[in-house]
N, C-alpha and C positions, 0 to 999 in steps of 0.2 A: 939361728944357733939353737941347738937342742936344749941346752941349758935355760933358754930364754923361752923355751915352748910352753904354752899355758897348757894344764891339764885341770880337770874338773873332777872332783869326789864329790858326788852328791850325799848328804848326810841327812837324815830325817829323824826328828824327834816325835816321838809316841808317848803319850802318857798312859799309864796303866788305867783302866777304867775304875778300878776299884781305889786307887790312890787319891788323895785330895790334896790339889797343890794350889799353894796360893803365892803371889809374887813373882813367878817366874822360875823359882828355883825347884828341881826335882832330879831324880837319880837318871842317868842315860841308860836306855834299855833296847834290845835290839827290836828295829820295826818290823811287823808283819803286817800282811794285807788284811784290812778290816773285812768283817763279814759283809757280804755282799748285799745282805738284805738291809744294812744300814743306808745303802746309796738309794738316790732316788733315779727314775728313770731317764737315762740321757747324762747322769753325772760323769765324770771324770774318775776313773780308777787308776790309771797308770798313763804317763807319759815318758816314752824312750825315743832318744833321739843318738843319731850316729853322723857325725862329720857334719854338724849342724851349727854354723857360726863358729863360735869358739869352743864347741865341744867335740871332742874324739867319740865318747860315749856317756850318756847319762841318762839316768831313769828315776821318774819322780812318783812314789806311790802316794796317791791324794787322800785325805780324810774325807767323809763323806759330809762334814760340816763346814769346817773354816780351815783354810790353808793358809800361812803366813811364809813369803819366800824372801828370806834375808839374806845380805851379802854385801859387801863393799861395791863401791862404783867400779863398773868396768868387769866386774866378775862373771857377768853372764845373766843376772836374775831376768831380765827383758827378753831373753831368749827364749825362757820358758814360754813368755806370752806369745812369742813370734811361732813358736812351734805348735802351741794350741790352735792358733789363727790359720796356720798354713796347712798344719795336718787334717784340719777339717774342710778343705778345699775353699781356705778364705782367701781374698786377695791382698797383695803386698800393701795397696793403699789403704787397707784398713789399719795397718799398724804404723804406715808412713816412714818406715826405716830404710827400703830402697824400692827402686821401681821394678827390678827384674828378680825372677827366683832363685836365679843361678847365684846372685849376690848371697845368698843364704848359707852357700856351701862352703864348708871351710877350705880356707886357702890351702892348695896345694892337692885337693883332691876333686875326683871327677864327679862324686855321686854323695849325696846326703841322703837321709832317711829319717822320717817321723813316725812313729806309732804311737797312736793313742788308742786306750781302752777304754771303752764306755759301759757303764752297767744298762743292762736291760731288763725290763719287766716282762717275764714270759707272759704272766696272766693278761698283760694289756696287748698282746699280740704284737704283730710289726715282722718285718724282713730282717734278716741276717742273725738272728738270736741264736747264740751257740748254747749248747748245754749247760754250762756254769752261768748262765744267765748275762754274759758280756757280748760285745762286738767290737772287734779291733780293725781299727782302720788304718791303714799304711799309706804313705806319700813317697815316693822315691824322687828325688832331684836330681837332674841330670845337667852337667855344665855343657852350656853352647845348645840347650835345647829349649825350646819354649814351652813343651809341654813335660808334663810329670806323669808318672806311672802310679796307679791307685791299686790298691788291693784292699778287699774287705774279707775279714777273717782268712787273710791268705790267698785269697782267689782274686783273680784280676777282675778290675772294675772300671767304671768310666768316672770321669769327674762329675758328670751329671748325676750318675747314681749316688755318688758320695753327697753331693749337694742335696739330692732329694731326700736321702736317709736323714742329713743333718736339719733340714727343715722339718721334717716329720718330729723330730724330738724339740723343735722349737728352738734350736740354736740360732741366735741372731749376731752374726760376727760384725755387722755392718751397724749394729745398734748400740751407740755409747751410753745407753742406759743398762746395757748388758756387759757390752765389752769395751772396757776403756784403756786401752793402752797408754804409755807414758806419754807420747808424742800427741794423743789427742784430748789430754786432760783438759787444756786451754780452750778446745773447740767445744767441750761441754758448756763452757760458760757463755760462748759465742753464739750458742744455738738459738735461732729464732723462737719467739714463743710458740708458733704456730708448729714448727718441727718438732719442739720439744713434746706437744702434745700428742703427735705423730709417734715419737719414739717410745713414749711412755705407755700409749696404747699398746704398740707392737710389744713392749715387754709383758704385758699381762695378758692380751687376748688377740691373736692375729685375726681372728674372723671380725672382731669390732673395728679394726683397724680398715678391713676390706670394706665393712660397711660402711664405715664414716667417709673413706676416701670414694665409695660408690654415691655415697651421698653429694659430696663436694662436686664430683663429676655430673651429677643430675642436675645440681642447682646451676652448675656453669651452663649445662645443656639448656636448662630452663631461660636462664638470662639470653643465652644466644637466640633460643625459639621466639623468646619475648619480644626482642628487639627485631628478628627477623619478621616475626608476625605483624609488629606494629609499623614498621617500614613497609612492608607489602600493602597493609591496610590504607596506610596514609597515600601510599603511591596509587593505589586502584581510586581512592577517593579522587586524586589529581587527575589522573588518567581519564575517569568519568567525565570530570568537568572540561578536560582539555579536548577530549572526544566530541562532545557536546557542541562545542564551540567550532571544531573542526567540521562535523557534519553540516552545521549550518553554513560554514564557507564552502563546503563542497557542493551541496545543493545550490549555492549562489553561484558558483561557476557552471554547473549544469545549467542552470536556468539563464545564467549570462550567453552561454553558447547557444541555447535554443533560442533566446532572444535576438541575438544578433543575427543568425540564420534568418529568422522571420523577417526581420527588419530589412535585410539585403533582399530577400524576396519580394518584399513589399515595394522597394524601391524600384525592382525590375517591372513591376506590375503598373507602377505609377503612369509610365508613358500611355500604356493601353487604357487606363482610367481616363487620362487626361483627354486622349483622341475621342474616346466614348462620350466623355461629358461635353466635349468640344460640338461633337455632331449633334449632341443631344439639344445643345445650346443653340445652335443653327435653326433646327426643327423647331423647337419652342419660338424662338425670334421671330420665324416666318409665319406660323400658326397665329402668335399674338398680334403680328403686323395685319394679317388677313381678316381676325376677328374684330380690331379697332375698326377698320376700314368699311366692315359691314356694318358694325353698330352706328357709325355715324350716318351712313346713308339712311338707317332705318329711323334714327332720331330726327332727322330732318323731315321726313316724311309725316312722322305722328304729329309734329309741333303745330302745322298750320290750323287744324279746325279748333282750337282751344280758345281763341279770343271772342268770338260770338256767344258761345256758350256761357260763358262767365257771366255776362250783362244780362241774358234772359233769366238766370237762376237768381241773381240778386233782387229784382223786381217782384217776383212771386214770393221769395222769403219775407217782404215787408207786408203783404197782405195777409198773410196768415199769421202774424204777430198781432195785428190790430183785433183779429177774430178771438184769439186766445184770451185777450184782456178783458172782453166783455163777458165770457162766460164764468172767469174768476170772481167777478164781482156780484155775479147771481147768486154762487154757492155760498158766499160768506153769509147770507141771511139765513140759511136752513139751519135746523138743530142738528147737533152731530153727538148722539147719543147710543153707538153702537159698542161702547167699551165694556159697560157694565152687564149686557147681554152676552158678550163673549165669554167673561170671565166666569159667569153663573153655568154655561153650558160645558166648560172646560173642567170644573169640578165635579158636575153630575157625572160626565163620563169616567173620570178616575175612580169615583166610588164604587160604579156599577161594574166595572173591570174586576175590582176587589172582591166584591160580593159574588160575583160569578163565580172564581176561582173556589173561595170557600165552600160554596154549595156544590160544585163538583167532587171536592175532596170527601165531603160527609157522605155523599152517594157511593162513591167507589171504595169506601173504607172496608167493608166486609169482603170484598173481592179480594183486595191486596192481602188481608190478614189470611185469608183462605189460600191463597199462592204461597206466602210465606212459610206456612205450616206445610204445605205440601213439600216446599224446597228443603225445610230444615230435616222433614222425615227421610227423604232421598239420601242426604248428606249423612244421618244417623245411621240408615243402611248400610251404606258404603263404609264407614268407619268400623261397624260392627264385623262386616266382610273381611275387612283388612286385619282385624284382630285376631278372627279366626285363622287366619294364615299363619300365625306364631304359636297354635296350639302345641305343637311339639318341642317348643323352644326350653332348653335346660338353663337355667339361671344360674346353677352352680358350676357350670362349664367354665366360667370366667376365673373363679379363683383356680381352677386346676392349671388353667391356661398360664396364669400369672406365676403360679409354683415353677412351671416348666420353665417359664421364661428367664426365672431367678437362675436355675440350675446353668441353662445354656449362657446367661450372663456371666455367672463364674466361670465356666470353661473358656468364654472370651478373654477373661481378667488373666487366667493361668496363661494362656497362650500370648497375651501381652506381656507377661512378666517373662516369659521364655524369651520372646523377641527382644525385650529390652537389656536381658540380661547377654544374649547373644550380640546385641549391637554394643554392648560396652566392651566385650570380648574383643569383637572385630577392632572396635576403637583402640583398646590396648594394643592390638596387635599390630594395627596399622601404625599407632604411634611409636611402638617399638621398630617397625619397619621403616619409618620415616628417620628415626634415630640412626637405626643401622645403615641405611642409603646415605645419610648424611656423614656419618663415619667413613662409610666406603668412599665418599666422595673427597672428604678430607684426606685419606689415604692418597688417593689418586692423585690429588693436588701436590701433596708431599713428593710423590715419586715423579711427577712431572714439573715441579716448581723450580724455578729460576732463582729463588730467593735464597741465598747463603744461609739464612736461619736454619735451613734442614739439616746442616751439618752437626748441629746441636742434639744429641740423641736424647729424647724426653726419657728414655729409660735410666739415664745417668742421672742421680740426683743433683750433682754439682752443674752439669751442662743444662738439666731442666731449669735449676733456679736461675741460672745465667740467661737462658732462654725467655723467660718469664721478665727478667728485669730489661732485656733488649725491647722487648715489644711495649713495656711501660715507658721506655725512654724514647722509642721511636714515635709514641704518642704524644710526648711533651715538647710544645713548641719552643719553650725556653731554652731547651738543650740541642737544637736542630744545628748541626755542622758544628758543636762546641764538645761533643763527647762522640770518639770515634769508636767503632765496634772493635771487638776482639781479633787478634790475628787468625785463630781459627777461622774466623769468618770472612775477613777482609784481606788477608795474602794467601796467595798460592804460588806454586814454583812450576818449573816448564815440563817436570816429568816426575815419576815415581821415586827415582833414585836421590833428587833434590829435596823432595819432600822429606824424605827419611832423615837426609842430612839437617834437615831445618828442625825437624821434631827432635833430634837427639841434641841440638844446639840451645834450644829456648826450652826453658822448664815449664810445666804444666800451668803455674799459677800466672806466669807472664803470657802464656798463649791464650788464657781466658781473660785477660784484664783488659778493662777499658782505658782508652787514652783520653785525657783531658787537656784542653789547649791553654787554660788560663785558670787562675786561681778562683775565679767566679763560678767558673763551670765545676771547679772540684766542689766548692761550698754548696752549689745547687745538687748535685748527685750523691755527696754526702749526707745531706740534711735527708733526702727522700727516698735513696734506694740503697746506699751501701749496707747498713744494718740489717735492713729488711731481706736483702737477696744475697747477703754475705759475697759483694763485690770486691774484687781486686782492680787497683786504680795505677796507673802509670803515668807521670806527667812528661810531654814533649819538651824537651828543653833545647835551647838555641845552641848546642854544642856541636862544633863541626865533626862530621863523620869523615876522616882522611883515612885512606890505605896507607898502612905501615911501608910497603914496598910498591913499586909501579906494577899494574898488572902485566906489561910485557915481560918484566921480570919473572914473574912468579910462572907464567906461560912457558918460560924459557925452562924451568925447572920441571914442567910437566903438569902444571895444573891448568884446570879450564877457567881460573878466573876466582874473585871470592864469592863467598855464599851470597852476598847482599845483591850481586849482580844477576842472580837466578831468580828473584822474587818479583812478583808481579802482585798489583794491587794498590791499596790506599798508600801513597808515597809517604804521609805523616805517620801511620802506622808501620812502615817499614823503616823509618828513620827512628822511630822509638825503640825498634827491635835492635838496631845498630847501637844505639845508646845504650840500651840494658844488657844486650847479650853479646855486643862486640862483633855482630856478624859482619862488618866492613872488614874485619882483621883475621877471617877465618878462610884461608884457602881450600878449595875443594878440587876434586880430580874424580872422573868416573872411573878412572884405571887405576890399578894398584901402583904405589910408589916404588922407585926402584931404590936399593941399597945405597946408590950415590946420592940421591935425592934426601933419604932420611940422613945421610951423615951432613948434608948440608943444613937441614933443619937443627941437628944437635950442636950446630957450631957456633958460639956466643961472637958477637961483635966487639969491637974494639971497648966500648963501655962495659962489656960481660952481660949484654942483653941477647936472649934467644930472639930468632927471626919471628918465631910465632909461638903462643902458648898451645893452640889447637889447630889440627889440621884434619881435614876427611879426605878419604881416598877410597874409591871402590866401595867395600861394605865395613870399612875400618875406620874409627876415630883413634887419633894419635894425641895424647896429652903430653907436653914437653914440660919439665920444671927442673929446677938447678938448686941442688942443695947450698943451705946458707952456711955449712960449716965443713971443716977439713980443705979438700981439694975442689970442693964445689962441683961434685960430679952431676952431669947432665942426666936426669931420670927420664924414661919414656915409659908410659903406661899406653896399651892399644887395648881395645875392646870393640866388639863386633856393634854394628848399627843395625838397630832392628827396623823392621817395615812400620808404615804408618798409614792410618786411613785418612788422616787429617793432610793440609795443605795440596790437595791434587788438583783444585780448581772444580770438582764435581760439588754439586749442592747435596748429593746424597751419596754415602759411601756405598760401597758393594754390600758390605755387611748389612747396613742399615736397609740398602734395597731390597735384600732378600728378606729380611724380616718384615718389611711393608707389604712385600709381595704373599707373603705366608699369612700375614693378617688379612690382607684382600681376600685371599681363597677361604680362610674361616669365615670373615664376613658374608662372603657369597652363600656358602652353605648355611648361615643363620637366616640369611634372606629369603633363601629357599624355604627353610622351614618356617618361618613367619608367613610366607606366600601358602604353603601348604595347610597353615592353620586358619589361615583367612578363607581359603577355598572350603576347608571342611566345615567351619562356620557357615559359610554361604549356603552349603548343601542342607544344613540343619535347620537352617533360615526357611529354606525353600518347603521343608516338609513341614514345619509349624504354618506357614503360609498355606500350605494346602489343607492342614487341618483347621485352619481358621477359616478358610472360604467355605467348608462344609458346614462348620457351625454358624456362619453367617447365613447361609441358605436356610438352615433350620429354623434360626432365629427370624429370619424373614417370612418364612411360612406361619411360624407361630404368632408372630405380631400381625399378619394377616387375618389368622383367624380370631385371635383376640379383639381386633379392631372391628371385624363383622360382627361378634357377639355384642360387642358395647355399642355397635351401633342399632342392633336389633333391640337391645334393652332400651334405649333411648326412645327407639321408634315405637315401642310398645306403652311405654309412659305417655308419649305424645297422644296415641291414638285413645287411650283411656281418659286422659284428660277433656280431649274432644267430645268424647261420648257423653261425659257428664256435663258438659258447657252446653252441647245442643239440647240435650232431654230438660235442661233447665229453662232455654229459651222457648221451647215449644211449649211449655207450661204457661208461660206467660203469655204467649200469643193465644192460645185455647182461650184464656180468660178474657182477653180484650174481645175477642170474636161475639162473646155473650153479651156485650153492651148494646143499649137501644139508642140510634141517632135520628130517629124519625122528627122529634120534637124540634131538634136542631135544624134540619132540613126545612121544615114548614117556616120557621121564623125566617131563614136566609131567602125564600122565596117570596115571601110578602115584601121585605124590604126592597127587593130587585124590582116588584110592581110599582111600587111607590117611585122609585128613581126614574123608571121610564114615564110615568106620566108628568113628571117634573120636567124633564127634557123635552116632550113635545111641547108642551105650553111655551117654552123660550124660545123655540125653532119658529113658532108661528109668528112671536113679535118680532124677530130679525127678518121674516119674510115681508111683512109689512113696511117696515123701514126701507129695504133695497128697494121696493118698486116706486117708492115716492122720490130717491135721488138718483136713479139710475140714468135718465135721459140727460140733464145737466153734466152730469160728470164726463160722459161719453164724447160730448161736443166739446167741452174743454181739453180733454186729453188728446182728442184729434186734431185741435188746432196747434196745440203747442207741440206736440211731435212732428206736425207738416213742417212748421216754422223753423225747427231744429234742424231738421233734416237737409232742409233748403240751404241753411247758413253753413252747414257743414259741407254741403255738395260745392257752395262757391269757394269755401276756404280750401278744400282740397283740389279744387280746380287750378286755383292760384298757386299753390305748392307745385301742383305737376308742372305748371307753365315754368315757374320759375327753376324747378329741379332738371326739367328739359333744356332750359336756357344754359345752366351750369355745366349740366352734362355735355352738352354741345361743345362747351370750351377746353373741358378736359379731354375729350375724346381727339378733338383736334392738335392737342398738345402731344398725347400720347402716341396718335397716328404718326407724327412726325419723329418722334423719339425711337419708335418700333423700326420706322422706316429706315433711319440712319444706322441703327444698332445692327440690323440685318445685313444691310449692305457692307458694314465694316467687318463683320464676323467671318464672312465666307472664306477666305483665305490670310493665313497669318505667319510669321517666320517660327513661332513656337509649335505650331502646327507641323511645320516641315521637320524641325529638330525631333520632335516626338516619332514621327514616322521613320526616320533614320535609325534613332534608338531602337526600335522595335525590330527594323531589318537586321541589326546586329547582333540580336539572340540567336543561339545554336538550338537545335532540334530538342535536346534534354530540357535547357532553360524555358523554352516556350511551353513544354509539356506540364512542367511543374508549375510554371505561372498561370497555365490554364486550369490545373487542379485549384490554385488559390483564388484564382476568379470565380470557379464554380460554386467554392465554399462562400464566398461573398453574395454570389446571386441567391443561393439556397437561404441566405440569411437576410436578404432585401436590403443588403448594405453595400452593395459594389458602385459606389459613388465616389467622387473625388474628395468629397467632405469627409465620409468615413475612412477611407483609406488613409487619409492625411491624418485624422484624427489618431488612427492605430499606431501610425509611424512615430507621431508625437509621445504617445504612450510607450511605445517600445523604446524609444532614445530615452525617456526619463527611467524607466525601469533598468536599462542598461547602465546608466550614468551611477545607480546606486550599489552595482555589483561590485564586489572585491574580486579581483582578475588575477590573484596571486595562486596560481596551478600548482605550486610546489605541496599546497595543503593536503592535496589527494594522497602524497607517499606519506607524508606525516600522519596522515589518518590511519592507512594501512600499517605504519609501523606501532602507532598508539593501540588500534584495536588488538594486533597480535599480541603485544605485551600485556594488555588488559585480560584476553582469554586465558593466556597463561597464568597470570596472577589468580584470576576466577576460580582455576583449577587447582592451585597450590595452597591457598590460604585457608579453604576449610579443612585441608591436611595439617596445615601448620596449626591451626586451632585446636583440632582432636589431639595432634602430638603433644601441644603444651598442656593440654589438660589432663593428659595421660602421665607426663612427666611430674605434673604437680601432684597428682595422686600417688605416684609411687614416692615422691620425697616425703609426703605427709606419714605414709605408711612406715617407713624405713625409719625416719625420724621417731616416731612414737616408740619405735623399739630400740633406737640406738641412745635416744639422749638420756632416759632414766639410769642407763648402766654407766654412761660416761659420768653422770652427777654424783651417782653414789660411789664410784672408782675414787673421783676427786675429793667427795668430801672425805671419806676415810683414808686417803693417802693425805690429806692436809692435817687430819687429826692425829696422825702418827708423826709426821713431819713436825708439828709444832710442839708434841709433846717430846722428841728428840733434842729441839732447839732449846726447850727450857731446862733440861737436864744438863746441857753446856752453858746455861746462864744467859741466853739471848733467846730471842724470839723469831719466829718463821711461820709462813703458811703457804699452802698451794691454792691459787685461785685458778677459776675455768672462767675466760672471757668468752661468751657465746655471742658476740657481735654479729648482726647479720652482715653480709652472707657468711656461709659455712667456711670458706676459705680464711675467714678472718680469725676463726675460733681459735684461742691461745690458751696455753698452760703458763702460768707466770710464778716463779719462786719468788716470793717477797721473804725478805730477810732484814733484820737490823740486830747490829751487835752494841748499840749503846742505848741506855733506856730513853733518853731524851730525843732519839732520832727516830724519824717516821720508818714505816716498813718500805722498802725501796726493792725494785725488781733487780733480781740477780742478772748481772751483765759482764763484760771483759773491762768495764771503767770505773764503775760506781763504787766496788770493792775491792780491798786488797788482794794478795795472791793468797795468803793464808785464809783471810776470810771467804774467797771462792772455793778454796780446799776445802773448808769446813761447810760449807754449802751444800758442795757437791756430794761429799760423801754421805753427809745427813740425809741428802735426797734418795742417794744410792740405797741406803740402810732402811728408809722408810718405805722404798718400793720392794722391799726385799720381800716383804709378808704377802705382796699382791701378785709378784711375778709368776708366769708359767716356765719359765726358762730352767733348765736345770741345774746351770751353775751361771756364775757370774764371776769376770775378771777386772780388776783393777790395779794399776800399775802407778807405785809411787803417788797415791793421792795425799798422803801426809807431809810432801815436801810444802815448805813455807810456815807450817802451824807451829805456833809457840808449844812449850812443853804442856803449859796446864790443858788447852784444847786437845793436844795430841793425846793425853791420858784419857780425857772424857770421850774422845772419838773412839778409841781403841776400846774402852769399855761397852760403850753403845753398839759398837759393831760386833763385839766378842756374843753380848747378849742375845741380839738378835741373830746373827749367824748360825749361833750354836742351840737356838731354839728348836724344838719339835717341828718336824717337817717344812723346815726352811730349804731353800736350795743349796746347793754348794758355792762355797764364797771363796774365792783365791786372790788375796793380796799380795802383791809386790812391794817392799819396802828396803831401802839399803840401812835401815838403822831401826832398833827399837830401844825405847827409855828403859832405863833399871827398874825393878820392881813394878812392873807391869802385871795385872791380874791376867790369869790364863783360865781357861776352860777345859775341862777334859776331853771335849770333843775336837780341840784345836789340834793342828799338826803344824810345827815349825820346821821349814825345809832351810837349811844352811848351805848355802853356795859358796864354795871358797876356790881361788885360783890365785896364781901368781908364781913368781919365779922360785920361790922358796918350796913349793911343793916338791917332793921326790918324784924322779922319774920313774915310769912303770918298767922301763928297760933296766933301771938299778935294782929295783925291787921287786922281785917277781911275785909277791905275795899282793901287788895292786892288780895285776893281771886277772880280769874277770871279777875284779872285787865286788862291783856293782851287783852282778848276779848272786854272787855268795850272800851278799848282806841281805839281798832281799829274799 
């Protein structure tokens, strides 16, 4: 009804800069656009909407400092927040009011429009700056269209151009620290500490966030590289040990085969050896038999003459013994005094020899000294001649060579430094190349992955957090098969149409929710993961899921079945969806519904209930409801079913696939660039190596000349020392040559004559004694010798006779034995078997056996004993071998894997070192800036909390790794209570609101954003806190050089203080407003007012 149609009149209050207003009382004046110089670059100057939500037309002119949007609940205050978000190309999920853009168009209208005028500073440069230093962005919303039209300064633009412009001005609509709609106030308190840190850094410095995230990615890469390097290194060690063992086994197998072949060949050779040995034995036995027979005949002939000869020798021996006894008795009576004479002669002979040597030495002394002087003079001349060869030697040349050598060494060091710098550069490029190749492999794996985890796009913060949570839960054995993955991953449909149906029937929070099967699983996942990853949970109940009508009946109506019948995947997750979203009660049809079927669906049963609350057909969802009043009219609401990229059974959506392929192309370009850089560095290194070779050649030549000069100098010193030594020796020899030795020679000659005379006298005495005793001695000795010879001859003859007798007996026994053995060995059964075996060999076997026999013959071992010993040795060796031939294949696999690791491990280590160095460099730049920001932010936050009578601080937790860095808001509202971290459970709603708004105020001073929006943050505060917060907010927002602040609130307390820079925007709507059709003064009123 027209009388119930809501109209909006936007009224703005502005204070004259010259008036001093206290307590909120002041005169109403006509608002005018403030001077643009008061606005910061990117601030909101004006927001104008047409046919937007509840507005037909509204225009807001913003203060450059603080703006308060007030009005009753439902009047459309928050619609301004929606307009700012959507007008700057924001997404509907940022404000959580509706899922579709078309839902923000006013009912009954086909189009809506949002115009936002931004202040631009021409001195800062940038695109799209008008002469009046503004930029106007227009977004036109069209019903039944997923795309909006954009204009920049009334010229057609794309959404990406608008987003690029907004990003240039550092407007962050997805950051709750800058843009906090009413529906996301509670979300701020639920922010995890690590996300709060990122959002805070984003508000202050986008580049700092980029560097911090780069650090996190680098550290993540480092951990992956470290793990991969450690695993690969350990694997190499294991492979080396296994390879070593397998090589031994392989060599054993090869040895086994070789030894077995040798054994088989020796077995075939054995009959030949046995035949040869058999014939040899026969020959030997025949020879031995003939030899023994001849020996026996010869022995019998030699034995006969020995008896007579023995008797004759015995008689003659007795006579000789008697004669010897007589001569011994005669000699005992004679004097025996030869001993003393022999001793004297010996002493004289020794003394004479010594004196003779001394005499000759004294006589030859002058000649020897003269010869020595002559030799020394020759040596001295030679040394002087050698010294003369070095007359032109320059002793100062060594210093010059050493100075030149130092210069060359310096050049060498410079080349080495350049080489090391190039090696480091190549190492860094290779590390970056390794990282890029690894990222490329990850992208390719994502593209070809069968893991449904790939449907969670990492670029979406919610899906990225869910992805991380699922990876962590998969690694937790305590949750295996107790926590089911979300429907986005675990459920799919038969075709695209059913996927769209499922998407529109399942809300987003349920689609990303995990399903737990029991309370214990809930406790485990809640304690570890829910708060950390902001997870949604759903419990699988035991409720039955029955269809309201039989499938056959709804098919008669034209439906294809219930939506639950077209789902595939985990049956427990499908059951959960049925329990939560009633999918088993929603009929679906691929074709449009006829009017007849729609009438059936509108018709209640006897109890007044409709057949279904929702049905889907073709591209439309129908919602059926029945009024609770009057005649209980049945209402039908229909809307289009949008497409979806989920629930299609694909691990990677087409959109995500295109993104990955684009990333792969970019990575390919970067890899080519890195390869080019590495090649350029290699060319430079080759040039340096050429220079280094030339320098080394010069150094080698200089070293050679320097060494030669040093050698010459040492040689000159040696020669000069030798000349001095020879001169000294010649002086001593000349002195000795002048000494007289004639006296000493005469003394020695006299002594020699005396000794000769003494020797002659003693020899004469000895001759006389020998003449007296010579005859008796000779007779005695002859008799004794003759007697002994005869006795020995007799004994020898007896021994010979006995020996011959024993020899005869032995020979007869041996003769008989050899005769028997020779006769028995001629033909045997074994011999016949050996010959049969030999005849069974083929030509090749005989040739191979012949070569082996020749080898034995060459070594002199072609005997049965040697061949048998060799066979026993081979059998023993074979018994010790491992005969498992599968080790050959195992060794090949191990060697291939080891070679691959040996090639990649050094690259891994180089990449790891490069990553660590990059982390260290970036961290040295990022850490001080983050510390300083948090320190100043904490001081400001604590100061604001003291003003409201409480305590608070902001803490930075830098626990390693970087992904665990956290920003914690610590608050307390009672003196006795400790500081506690701000979360959604520990504080009341009012306390959370106070803490949130004070943090936003504290951040105001440091933020680089041009404006900030907060919607109904004061809800739940008591009057005392609200006044204090209002004052703190006003003082900070209206201070010089602060960003623009927009606060939406349904009410304001009376007698609040106001600043001259504040502007109050009162939003009024309701049935009491006059219609513009009744009062023509209202037509165009907004334009006239402004």
